[in-house]
C-alpha positions as CSV (number, residue, x, y, z in Angstrom):
1,G,-7.2,1.5,5.5
2,R,-5.1,4.1,7.0
3,L,-7.2,3.9,10.1
4,Y,-7.9,0.2,11.1
5,G,-4.5,0.1,13.1
6,Q,-5.8,2.9,15.3
7,A,-9.3,1.7,15.3
8,E,-8.7,-2.1,15.8
9,P,-5.1,-2.6,17.0
10,G,-4.2,-6.2,17.0
11,R,-7.7,-7.5,16.2
12,Y,-6.8,-9.3,12.7
13,D,-4.9,-12.7,12.2
14,R,-4.2,-11.6,8.6
15,V,-4.2,-8.8,6.9
16,L,-4.1,-8.1,3.0
17,V,-2.7,-4.7,1.7
18,D,-3.6,-4.3,-2.0
19,A,-1.5,-1.2,-2.1
20,P,-1.8,1.2,-5.3
21,C,1.0,1.3,-7.6
22,S,2.2,3.7,-9.8
23,G,2.1,1.6,-13.0
24,L,5.6,2.5,-14.0
25,G,6.6,-1.0,-14.1
26,S,4.6,-1.7,-17.3
27,L,6.2,0.9,-19.3
28,R,7.5,-1.4,-22.0
29,R,3.8,-2.7,-22.6
30,R,2.3,0.8,-22.3
31,P,4.8,3.6,-22.9
32,E,2.1,6.1,-22.8
33,A,1.6,5.7,-19.2
34,R,4.7,7.7,-18.8
35,W,2.9,10.9,-19.7
36,R,0.1,10.2,-17.2
37,R,2.2,10.4,-14.0
38,Q,4.1,13.4,-12.6
39,P,7.2,13.1,-10.2
40,T,4.8,14.1,-7.2
41,D,2.6,11.1,-7.9
42,V,5.2,8.6,-7.3
43,A,6.0,10.5,-4.0
44,E,2.0,10.6,-2.7
45,L,1.9,6.9,-3.7
46,A,4.8,5.9,-1.6
47,E,3.4,8.0,1.3
48,L,0.1,6.2,1.0
49,Q,1.8,2.8,0.9
50,R,3.5,3.4,3.9
51,E,0.5,4.5,5.9
52,L,-1.4,1.7,4.4
53,L,1.4,-0.9,5.7
54,V,2.1,0.8,9.2
55,S,-1.9,0.7,9.7
56,A,-1.7,-3.1,8.8
57,L,1.1,-4.0,10.8
58,A,-1.0,-2.1,13.8
59,A,-4.2,-4.1,13.2
60,V,-2.6,-7.6,12.9
61,R,-2.0,-9.4,16.2
62,V,1.5,-10.5,17.4
63,G,2.3,-13.8,15.3
64,G,-0.1,-12.8,12.6
65,L,0.4,-12.2,9.1
66,V,0.7,-9.2,6.7
67,A,0.5,-9.9,2.8
68,Y,1.8,-6.8,1.0
69,V,0.8,-6.7,-2.9
70,T,0.8,-4.1,-5.4
C-alpha cells in the first residue's frame, strides 16, 4: 500500500507493485470500456500508481528489487 514505505522503510528484499490500470489498452477487445472511464479517472489512477511506486521504492532495501506490473 501507500504506507509501507513510511511504516517500514528499507525492510524488504523484494516488493511487487500490482498497480491498478485504466484498462484503456484493451479498447480493441472491449470498446464499451471507453464509456466507463472519465478523463479524471486516468489522472487519479496515475497519481495512485505514483504513490504506490514511491512507497515500494522506500520499502525495499538498498540493492533490493521492485517489480511494477499493471
